C-alpha beads as a LAMMPS data file, in Angstrom:
LAMMPS data file: protein, C-alpha beads

366 atoms
365 bonds

1 atom types
1 bond types

-500.0 500.0 xlo xhi
-500.0 500.0 ylo yhi
-500.0 500.0 zlo zhi

Masses

1 110.0

Atoms # bond

1 1 1 -193.119 272.686 -465.669
2 1 1 -196.844 273.160 -465.153
3 1 1 -196.785 270.812 -462.167
4 1 1 -194.604 273.266 -460.273
5 1 1 -197.331 275.885 -460.631
6 1 1 -200.048 273.544 -459.384
7 1 1 -198.005 272.539 -456.331
8 1 1 -198.366 276.065 -454.948
9 1 1 -202.101 275.927 -454.316
10 1 1 -201.828 274.964 -450.645
11 1 1 -201.182 278.582 -449.666
12 1 1 -204.392 279.858 -451.280
13 1 1 -207.130 280.994 -448.928
14 1 1 -210.524 282.609 -449.040
15 1 1 -211.286 286.278 -448.410
16 1 1 -214.025 287.425 -446.029
17 1 1 -215.093 291.073 -445.746
18 1 1 -217.853 291.665 -443.206
19 1 1 -219.982 294.807 -442.689
20 1 1 -217.620 297.106 -444.571
21 1 1 -218.502 300.812 -444.519
22 1 1 -216.235 303.619 -445.699
23 1 1 -216.382 307.363 -446.272
24 1 1 -214.114 310.061 -447.650
25 1 1 -214.898 313.036 -445.478
26 1 1 -218.677 313.420 -445.424
27 1 1 -219.146 311.390 -448.608
28 1 1 -220.172 307.802 -447.898
29 1 1 -218.556 305.401 -450.372
30 1 1 -219.484 301.960 -449.001
31 1 1 -222.463 301.006 -446.834
32 1 1 -222.407 297.778 -444.792
33 1 1 -221.056 295.458 -447.496
34 1 1 -220.310 291.797 -446.759
35 1 1 -218.679 289.484 -449.296
36 1 1 -217.127 286.018 -449.233
37 1 1 -214.601 284.755 -451.778
38 1 1 -214.093 281.026 -451.313
39 1 1 -210.625 279.490 -451.606
40 1 1 -209.809 278.647 -455.227
41 1 1 -212.715 280.728 -456.556
42 1 1 -212.785 283.858 -458.742
43 1 1 -215.193 286.588 -457.658
44 1 1 -216.033 289.747 -459.610
45 1 1 -217.246 293.114 -458.366
46 1 1 -219.459 294.531 -461.120
47 1 1 -221.029 297.961 -461.256
48 1 1 -220.851 301.398 -462.878
49 1 1 -217.952 303.788 -462.367
50 1 1 -217.984 305.422 -458.953
51 1 1 -220.024 302.720 -457.194
52 1 1 -217.241 301.833 -454.733
53 1 1 -215.708 298.734 -456.346
54 1 1 -212.095 299.916 -456.368
55 1 1 -212.349 301.340 -452.844
56 1 1 -213.508 297.934 -451.590
57 1 1 -210.571 296.272 -453.381
58 1 1 -208.097 298.762 -451.898
59 1 1 -209.489 298.132 -448.415
60 1 1 -209.011 294.375 -448.925
61 1 1 -205.407 295.018 -450.008
62 1 1 -204.676 297.287 -447.047
63 1 1 -204.071 300.323 -449.248
64 1 1 -206.991 302.043 -447.501
65 1 1 -207.409 301.748 -443.744
66 1 1 -210.564 299.943 -442.697
67 1 1 -213.041 302.314 -441.048
68 1 1 -215.824 299.883 -440.167
69 1 1 -216.057 296.114 -440.406
70 1 1 -213.778 293.088 -440.339
71 1 1 -211.519 291.370 -442.895
72 1 1 -210.003 287.894 -442.747
73 1 1 -207.846 286.026 -445.260
74 1 1 -208.179 282.340 -444.587
75 1 1 -208.268 282.078 -440.793
76 1 1 -206.121 285.174 -440.270
77 1 1 -207.593 288.489 -439.171
78 1 1 -205.964 291.257 -441.223
79 1 1 -208.149 294.270 -440.358
80 1 1 -210.839 295.207 -437.853
81 1 1 -212.466 298.462 -436.844
82 1 1 -211.004 298.056 -433.350
83 1 1 -207.806 299.472 -434.862
84 1 1 -206.099 296.307 -436.068
85 1 1 -204.541 296.900 -439.501
86 1 1 -202.069 294.576 -441.203
87 1 1 -200.163 296.549 -443.888
88 1 1 -200.301 295.311 -447.519
89 1 1 -196.937 293.544 -447.336
90 1 1 -198.158 291.442 -444.395
91 1 1 -201.475 290.389 -445.913
92 1 1 -199.952 288.058 -448.520
93 1 1 -202.116 289.434 -451.322
94 1 1 -201.156 289.848 -454.962
95 1 1 -202.059 293.155 -456.582
96 1 1 -202.611 293.881 -460.262
97 1 1 -203.853 297.233 -461.538
98 1 1 -204.814 298.714 -464.901
99 1 1 -201.409 300.149 -465.769
100 1 1 -199.503 296.871 -464.979
101 1 1 -196.591 298.950 -463.514
102 1 1 -193.831 296.685 -464.866
103 1 1 -190.262 297.696 -464.106
104 1 1 -188.982 299.179 -467.401
105 1 1 -185.306 298.378 -466.652
106 1 1 -185.952 294.666 -465.967
107 1 1 -186.606 291.958 -468.541
108 1 1 -189.552 289.567 -468.323
109 1 1 -187.793 286.988 -466.137
110 1 1 -186.561 289.587 -463.667
111 1 1 -189.934 291.345 -463.565
112 1 1 -191.726 288.095 -462.720
113 1 1 -189.068 286.924 -460.277
114 1 1 -188.779 290.214 -458.423
115 1 1 -190.882 289.091 -455.470
116 1 1 -190.028 285.376 -455.346
117 1 1 -188.146 284.086 -452.340
118 1 1 -185.943 281.014 -452.610
119 1 1 -182.962 279.662 -454.493
120 1 1 -182.210 280.534 -458.084
121 1 1 -183.210 277.028 -459.191
122 1 1 -186.571 277.328 -457.456
123 1 1 -187.145 280.744 -459.010
124 1 1 -186.422 279.507 -462.517
125 1 1 -188.526 276.370 -462.135
126 1 1 -191.674 278.341 -461.351
127 1 1 -190.962 281.102 -463.880
128 1 1 -190.294 278.620 -466.699
129 1 1 -193.528 276.765 -465.997
130 1 1 -195.527 279.976 -465.760
131 1 1 -194.082 281.395 -468.985
132 1 1 -194.897 278.174 -470.813
133 1 1 -198.450 278.111 -469.459
134 1 1 -199.074 281.697 -470.562
135 1 1 -197.449 281.389 -474.005
136 1 1 -194.495 283.639 -473.173
137 1 1 -191.582 281.209 -473.401
138 1 1 -189.885 283.074 -476.243
139 1 1 -190.101 286.454 -474.485
140 1 1 -188.141 285.780 -471.298
141 1 1 -185.317 288.203 -472.118
142 1 1 -187.437 291.014 -473.546
143 1 1 -188.155 294.298 -471.804
144 1 1 -191.653 295.732 -471.214
145 1 1 -191.420 298.227 -474.092
146 1 1 -190.760 295.309 -476.461
147 1 1 -194.021 293.565 -475.530
148 1 1 -197.590 293.998 -476.735
149 1 1 -200.289 295.102 -474.315
150 1 1 -201.540 291.539 -473.921
151 1 1 -198.034 290.243 -473.200
152 1 1 -197.457 292.974 -470.627
153 1 1 -200.738 292.031 -468.956
154 1 1 -199.680 288.390 -468.658
155 1 1 -196.259 289.329 -467.288
156 1 1 -197.931 291.572 -464.691
157 1 1 -200.237 288.715 -463.713
158 1 1 -197.329 286.314 -463.236
159 1 1 -195.395 288.906 -461.221
160 1 1 -198.411 289.318 -458.926
161 1 1 -198.662 285.527 -458.479
162 1 1 -194.934 284.829 -458.105
163 1 1 -194.710 285.567 -454.336
164 1 1 -197.415 282.950 -453.675
165 1 1 -200.233 285.256 -452.517
166 1 1 -203.176 283.817 -450.629
167 1 1 -205.561 285.995 -452.667
168 1 1 -205.055 287.853 -455.951
169 1 1 -206.740 291.274 -456.254
170 1 1 -207.237 292.683 -459.770
171 1 1 -208.527 296.143 -460.681
172 1 1 -209.813 296.349 -464.290
173 1 1 -206.857 294.215 -465.503
174 1 1 -208.039 293.957 -469.127
175 1 1 -209.364 297.485 -469.677
176 1 1 -206.317 298.661 -471.640
177 1 1 -206.614 295.943 -474.294
178 1 1 -208.563 296.059 -477.539
179 1 1 -211.676 293.888 -477.773
180 1 1 -210.120 290.944 -479.647
181 1 1 -206.983 290.783 -477.511
182 1 1 -209.007 291.272 -474.312
183 1 1 -211.088 288.164 -475.027
184 1 1 -208.068 285.916 -475.630
185 1 1 -206.020 287.266 -472.701
186 1 1 -208.813 286.915 -470.164
187 1 1 -209.377 283.338 -471.327
188 1 1 -205.683 282.573 -470.774
189 1 1 -205.771 284.326 -467.414
190 1 1 -208.830 282.426 -466.198
191 1 1 -207.335 279.129 -467.351
192 1 1 -204.134 279.842 -465.440
193 1 1 -205.968 280.828 -462.257
194 1 1 -208.233 277.777 -462.380
195 1 1 -205.475 275.289 -463.188
196 1 1 -203.389 276.589 -460.293
197 1 1 -206.332 276.932 -457.895
198 1 1 -205.739 280.606 -457.127
199 1 1 -208.316 282.674 -455.227
200 1 1 -209.025 286.043 -456.823
201 1 1 -211.282 289.076 -456.564
202 1 1 -211.555 291.247 -459.662
203 1 1 -213.096 294.671 -460.269
204 1 1 -214.773 295.281 -463.630
205 1 1 -217.529 297.382 -465.180
206 1 1 -217.829 294.987 -468.152
207 1 1 -220.772 292.562 -467.616
208 1 1 -219.562 290.126 -470.285
209 1 1 -216.170 289.976 -468.597
210 1 1 -217.766 289.469 -465.189
211 1 1 -219.965 286.635 -466.495
212 1 1 -216.967 284.952 -468.142
213 1 1 -214.515 285.265 -465.248
214 1 1 -216.536 284.822 -462.066
215 1 1 -217.676 281.900 -459.968
216 1 1 -219.451 284.404 -457.736
217 1 1 -220.696 287.790 -458.861
218 1 1 -221.242 290.824 -456.622
219 1 1 -223.344 293.647 -458.115
220 1 1 -222.683 297.088 -456.627
221 1 1 -224.392 300.459 -457.007
222 1 1 -223.904 303.691 -455.047
223 1 1 -221.848 301.987 -452.377
224 1 1 -224.385 299.207 -451.811
225 1 1 -224.273 295.498 -452.547
226 1 1 -227.394 295.077 -454.694
227 1 1 -227.268 291.366 -455.569
228 1 1 -224.786 288.506 -455.300
229 1 1 -224.530 284.876 -456.309
230 1 1 -223.999 282.662 -459.318
231 1 1 -223.570 284.881 -462.422
232 1 1 -225.965 282.822 -464.548
233 1 1 -228.675 282.991 -461.881
234 1 1 -228.254 286.755 -461.555
235 1 1 -228.492 287.163 -465.334
236 1 1 -231.641 285.054 -465.443
237 1 1 -233.232 286.465 -462.298
238 1 1 -232.145 290.064 -461.751
239 1 1 -233.387 291.544 -458.503
240 1 1 -234.426 294.881 -459.997
241 1 1 -234.343 297.000 -463.141
242 1 1 -230.840 298.281 -462.375
243 1 1 -229.399 294.762 -462.327
244 1 1 -231.320 293.727 -465.454
245 1 1 -230.081 296.733 -467.436
246 1 1 -226.498 296.260 -466.220
247 1 1 -226.088 293.297 -468.571
248 1 1 -226.692 295.353 -471.697
249 1 1 -229.343 297.336 -473.516
250 1 1 -232.953 296.826 -472.497
251 1 1 -236.182 298.374 -473.780
252 1 1 -238.597 299.641 -471.159
253 1 1 -242.379 299.560 -471.527
254 1 1 -244.882 300.676 -468.906
255 1 1 -247.959 298.619 -468.211
256 1 1 -250.753 297.753 -465.792
257 1 1 -251.438 294.308 -464.361
258 1 1 -254.812 292.999 -465.512
259 1 1 -256.857 289.879 -464.838
260 1 1 -254.909 286.723 -463.907
261 1 1 -251.641 288.673 -463.683
262 1 1 -251.535 289.471 -467.409
263 1 1 -250.117 292.701 -468.845
264 1 1 -251.195 293.680 -472.364
265 1 1 -248.735 295.819 -474.331
266 1 1 -248.298 296.807 -478.007
267 1 1 -245.595 294.138 -478.348
268 1 1 -247.344 291.251 -476.624
269 1 1 -248.873 289.986 -473.414
270 1 1 -246.643 289.280 -470.417
271 1 1 -247.177 287.753 -466.995
272 1 1 -246.642 289.460 -463.628
273 1 1 -246.858 286.694 -461.022
274 1 1 -247.323 287.943 -457.491
275 1 1 -248.394 291.475 -458.422
276 1 1 -251.896 292.698 -457.664
277 1 1 -254.364 293.612 -460.394
278 1 1 -254.091 297.311 -461.217
279 1 1 -250.412 297.540 -460.246
280 1 1 -248.306 299.791 -462.458
281 1 1 -245.167 298.049 -463.701
282 1 1 -242.033 298.565 -465.754
283 1 1 -241.337 295.846 -468.314
284 1 1 -237.734 295.398 -469.489
285 1 1 -237.043 293.422 -472.669
286 1 1 -233.569 292.352 -473.787
287 1 1 -232.927 292.693 -477.553
288 1 1 -231.495 289.163 -477.702
289 1 1 -234.897 287.898 -476.554
290 1 1 -236.716 289.306 -479.599
291 1 1 -236.887 286.979 -482.599
292 1 1 -238.428 287.840 -485.958
293 1 1 -240.200 285.813 -488.637
294 1 1 -242.031 286.571 -491.868
295 1 1 -245.263 288.395 -491.137
296 1 1 -248.269 286.104 -490.590
297 1 1 -245.897 283.245 -489.864
298 1 1 -248.443 281.654 -487.578
299 1 1 -246.029 281.551 -484.638
300 1 1 -247.736 281.449 -481.253
301 1 1 -247.615 284.804 -479.489
302 1 1 -246.267 286.646 -482.535
303 1 1 -247.029 290.369 -482.922
304 1 1 -246.688 292.139 -486.259
305 1 1 -244.290 295.092 -485.976
306 1 1 -242.957 297.560 -488.534
307 1 1 -239.237 297.676 -489.318
308 1 1 -237.889 301.176 -488.722
309 1 1 -234.245 300.305 -489.341
310 1 1 -232.028 297.261 -489.745
311 1 1 -228.237 297.413 -489.463
312 1 1 -225.541 294.700 -489.508
313 1 1 -223.198 294.669 -486.502
314 1 1 -220.888 291.771 -487.345
315 1 1 -222.076 288.460 -485.918
316 1 1 -225.660 289.717 -485.615
317 1 1 -228.118 292.271 -486.953
318 1 1 -229.718 295.109 -485.003
319 1 1 -233.377 295.837 -485.772
320 1 1 -235.452 298.758 -484.541
321 1 1 -239.138 297.832 -484.503
322 1 1 -242.299 299.888 -483.974
323 1 1 -246.028 299.240 -483.875
324 1 1 -248.030 299.267 -487.096
325 1 1 -250.140 302.186 -485.927
326 1 1 -247.219 304.618 -485.727
327 1 1 -247.955 307.629 -487.940
328 1 1 -244.435 308.894 -487.343
329 1 1 -242.142 305.865 -486.936
330 1 1 -241.028 305.542 -483.327
331 1 1 -238.832 302.706 -482.130
332 1 1 -240.704 300.572 -479.606
333 1 1 -238.263 297.699 -479.088
334 1 1 -234.954 296.518 -480.497
335 1 1 -234.083 293.048 -481.723
336 1 1 -230.634 291.510 -481.983
337 1 1 -230.784 288.480 -484.229
338 1 1 -227.937 286.138 -485.255
339 1 1 -226.305 286.523 -488.666
340 1 1 -227.245 288.975 -491.410
341 1 1 -230.970 289.645 -491.289
342 1 1 -231.914 292.981 -492.837
343 1 1 -235.625 293.331 -493.681
344 1 1 -236.542 296.471 -495.586
345 1 1 -237.461 299.551 -493.538
346 1 1 -241.241 299.947 -493.590
347 1 1 -241.880 296.240 -493.991
348 1 1 -243.710 294.148 -491.391
349 1 1 -242.266 291.246 -489.423
350 1 1 -243.691 288.943 -486.790
351 1 1 -241.903 289.477 -483.475
352 1 1 -241.755 286.613 -480.966
353 1 1 -240.415 287.542 -477.542
354 1 1 -238.740 284.968 -475.313
355 1 1 -240.413 285.323 -471.886
356 1 1 -237.135 284.409 -470.129
357 1 1 -235.693 287.685 -471.461
358 1 1 -238.585 289.783 -470.159
359 1 1 -238.494 291.216 -466.629
360 1 1 -241.417 292.835 -464.809
361 1 1 -240.842 295.087 -461.800
362 1 1 -243.254 297.219 -459.760
363 1 1 -243.028 300.791 -460.977
364 1 1 -240.730 302.857 -458.795
365 1 1 -242.186 306.025 -457.390
366 1 1 -240.068 309.132 -458.012

Bonds

1 1 1 2
2 1 2 3
3 1 3 4
4 1 4 5
5 1 5 6
6 1 6 7
7 1 7 8
8 1 8 9
9 1 9 10
10 1 10 11
11 1 11 12
12 1 12 13
13 1 13 14
14 1 14 15
15 1 15 16
16 1 16 17
17 1 17 18
18 1 18 19
19 1 19 20
20 1 20 21
21 1 21 22
22 1 22 23
23 1 23 24
24 1 24 25
25 1 25 26
26 1 26 27
27 1 27 28
28 1 28 29
29 1 29 30
30 1 30 31
31 1 31 32
32 1 32 33
33 1 33 34
34 1 34 35
35 1 35 36
36 1 36 37
37 1 37 38
38 1 38 39
39 1 39 40
40 1 40 41
41 1 41 42
42 1 42 43
43 1 43 44
44 1 44 45
45 1 45 46
46 1 46 47
47 1 47 48
48 1 48 49
49 1 49 50
50 1 50 51
51 1 51 52
52 1 52 53
53 1 53 54
54 1 54 55
55 1 55 56
56 1 56 57
57 1 57 58
58 1 58 59
59 1 59 60
60 1 60 61
61 1 61 62
62 1 62 63
63 1 63 64
64 1 64 65
65 1 65 66
66 1 66 67
67 1 67 68
68 1 68 69
69 1 69 70
70 1 70 71
71 1 71 72
72 1 72 73
73 1 73 74
74 1 74 75
75 1 75 76
76 1 76 77
77 1 77 78
78 1 78 79
79 1 79 80
80 1 80 81
81 1 81 82
82 1 82 83
83 1 83 84
84 1 84 85
85 1 85 86
86 1 86 87
87 1 87 88
88 1 88 89
89 1 89 90
90 1 90 91
91 1 91 92
92 1 92 93
93 1 93 94
94 1 94 95
95 1 95 96
96 1 96 97
97 1 97 98
98 1 98 99
99 1 99 100
100 1 100 101
101 1 101 102
102 1 102 103
103 1 103 104
104 1 104 105
105 1 105 106
106 1 106 107
107 1 107 108
108 1 108 109
109 1 109 110
110 1 110 111
111 1 111 112
112 1 112 113
113 1 113 114
114 1 114 115
115 1 115 116
116 1 116 117
117 1 117 118
118 1 118 119
119 1 119 120
120 1 120 121
121 1 121 122
122 1 122 123
123 1 123 124
124 1 124 125
125 1 125 126
126 1 126 127
127 1 127 128
128 1 128 129
129 1 129 130
130 1 130 131
131 1 131 132
132 1 132 133
133 1 133 134
134 1 134 135
135 1 135 136
136 1 136 137
137 1 137 138
138 1 138 139
139 1 139 140
140 1 140 141
141 1 141 142
142 1 142 143
143 1 143 144
144 1 144 145
145 1 145 146
146 1 146 147
147 1 147 148
148 1 148 149
149 1 149 150
150 1 150 151
151 1 151 152
152 1 152 153
153 1 153 154
154 1 154 155
155 1 155 156
156 1 156 157
157 1 157 158
158 1 158 159
159 1 159 160
160 1 160 161
161 1 161 162
162 1 162 163
163 1 163 164
164 1 164 165
165 1 165 166
166 1 166 167
167 1 167 168
168 1 168 169
169 1 169 170
170 1 170 171
171 1 171 172
172 1 172 173
173 1 173 174
174 1 174 175
175 1 175 176
176 1 176 177
177 1 177 178
178 1 178 179
179 1 179 180
180 1 180 181
181 1 181 182
182 1 182 183
183 1 183 184
184 1 184 185
185 1 185 186
186 1 186 187
187 1 187 188
188 1 188 189
189 1 189 190
190 1 190 191
191 1 191 192
192 1 192 193
193 1 193 194
194 1 194 195
195 1 195 196
196 1 196 197
197 1 197 198
198 1 198 199
199 1 199 200
200 1 200 201
201 1 201 202
202 1 202 203
203 1 203 204
204 1 204 205
205 1 205 206
206 1 206 207
207 1 207 208
208 1 208 209
209 1 209 210
210 1 210 211
211 1 211 212
212 1 212 213
213 1 213 214
214 1 214 215
215 1 215 216
216 1 216 217
217 1 217 218
218 1 218 219
219 1 219 220
220 1 220 221
221 1 221 222
222 1 222 223
223 1 223 224
224 1 224 225
225 1 225 226
226 1 226 227
227 1 227 228
228 1 228 229
229 1 229 230
230 1 230 231
231 1 231 232
232 1 232 233
233 1 233 234
234 1 234 235
235 1 235 236
236 1 236 237
237 1 237 238
238 1 238 239
239 1 239 240
240 1 240 241
241 1 241 242
242 1 242 243
243 1 243 244
244 1 244 245
245 1 245 246
246 1 246 247
247 1 247 248
248 1 248 249
249 1 249 250
250 1 250 251
251 1 251 252
252 1 252 253
253 1 253 254
254 1 254 255
255 1 255 256
256 1 256 257
257 1 257 258
258 1 258 259
259 1 259 260
260 1 260 261
261 1 261 262
262 1 262 263
263 1 263 264
264 1 264 265
265 1 265 266
266 1 266 267
267 1 267 268
268 1 268 269
269 1 269 270
270 1 270 271
271 1 271 272
272 1 272 273
273 1 273 274
274 1 274 275
275 1 275 276
276 1 276 277
277 1 277 278
278 1 278 279
279 1 279 280
280 1 280 281
281 1 281 282
282 1 282 283
283 1 283 284
284 1 284 285
285 1 285 286
286 1 286 287
287 1 287 288
288 1 288 289
289 1 289 290
290 1 290 291
291 1 291 292
292 1 292 293
293 1 293 294
294 1 294 295
295 1 295 296
296 1 296 297
297 1 297 298
298 1 298 299
299 1 299 300
300 1 300 301
301 1 301 302
302 1 302 303
303 1 303 304
304 1 304 305
305 1 305 306
306 1 306 307
307 1 307 308
308 1 308 309
309 1 309 310
310 1 310 311
311 1 311 312
312 1 312 313
313 1 313 314
314 1 314 315
315 1 315 316
316 1 316 317
317 1 317 318
318 1 318 319
319 1 319 320
320 1 320 321
321 1 321 322
322 1 322 323
323 1 323 324
324 1 324 325
325 1 325 326
326 1 326 327
327 1 327 328
328 1 328 329
329 1 329 330
330 1 330 331
331 1 331 332
332 1 332 333
333 1 333 334
334 1 334 335
335 1 335 336
336 1 336 337
337 1 337 338
338 1 338 339
339 1 339 340
340 1 340 341
341 1 341 342
342 1 342 343
343 1 343 344
344 1 344 345
345 1 345 346
346 1 346 347
347 1 347 348
348 1 348 349
349 1 349 350
350 1 350 351
351 1 351 352
352 1 352 353
353 1 353 354
354 1 354 355
355 1 355 356
356 1 356 357
357 1 357 358
358 1 358 359
359 1 359 360
360 1 360 361
361 1 361 362
362 1 362 363
363 1 363 364
364 1 364 365
365 1 365 366
């Protein structure tokens, strides 16, 4: 059954969007954005709400008319600012949105098979294989209201893939699921897409989801493409403070570059390669890069800090740490350490900061 799904990969193609700009009235939404989604790859558009992600997806789908730029799917031109505009039904794209939009009067099989062309035997062969792959074999005759949110999401995914789209476009497809179900469903979804070789572009504002799902990551802010590339490389080498903070909480400390590119701060000394002595900088520290030991542990680079608070948050513990000299306790940095680690408030710990989780940027002028 699974083989029938894999045999469909020949129709998959890449998506190219070149120099895309778009405005609603006088409000500019997208500014000269170019992206490439390779055939068989999953790309994610990541950024805060209102940055233009969904508009870019809708332009790719043909739901919004292209105002400036050029779009190709595989070798086929589907939109150009000369006036060429292929409507959505002629672009061979699969669409999946947040609300799933399943037909309430059709059961699972009929929902999935709604857009498939071919004989009844061909329809059932693909549907049976897809249901088995997604763990829905026992739900073929159920109606949408009889399914959980995760099951509805998987049915919507299969319906979007059933007509053999060249590219699948997904807009926040997991946002309606609770945290536990979201993790398992996105893992199933990614496995299905990869096994079948489908090309996909997905919109999300969840950095963990983007890291998990994408082969290529596109970071957007205020209608601009800020950084793109391999998600691990972007996480390790963010281009600026916005990108660094997009992946979760960071603590910011101001500093000045001293001799040999060193910056001395209350929580340690950091390096600023390439920045001139006397430069003002912003230092961003990720909580997962702060480790703690018993005070006077002898660890290289350790700085004694006072525990202001320590709270368990499930798989890890969240510590708020301040300098010893604080008369009124003020949180300087946060630490997220594995397991249950709850030192007493007021006690001292040695903090060791992983330099790979510290990012130094020239201070932005207001």
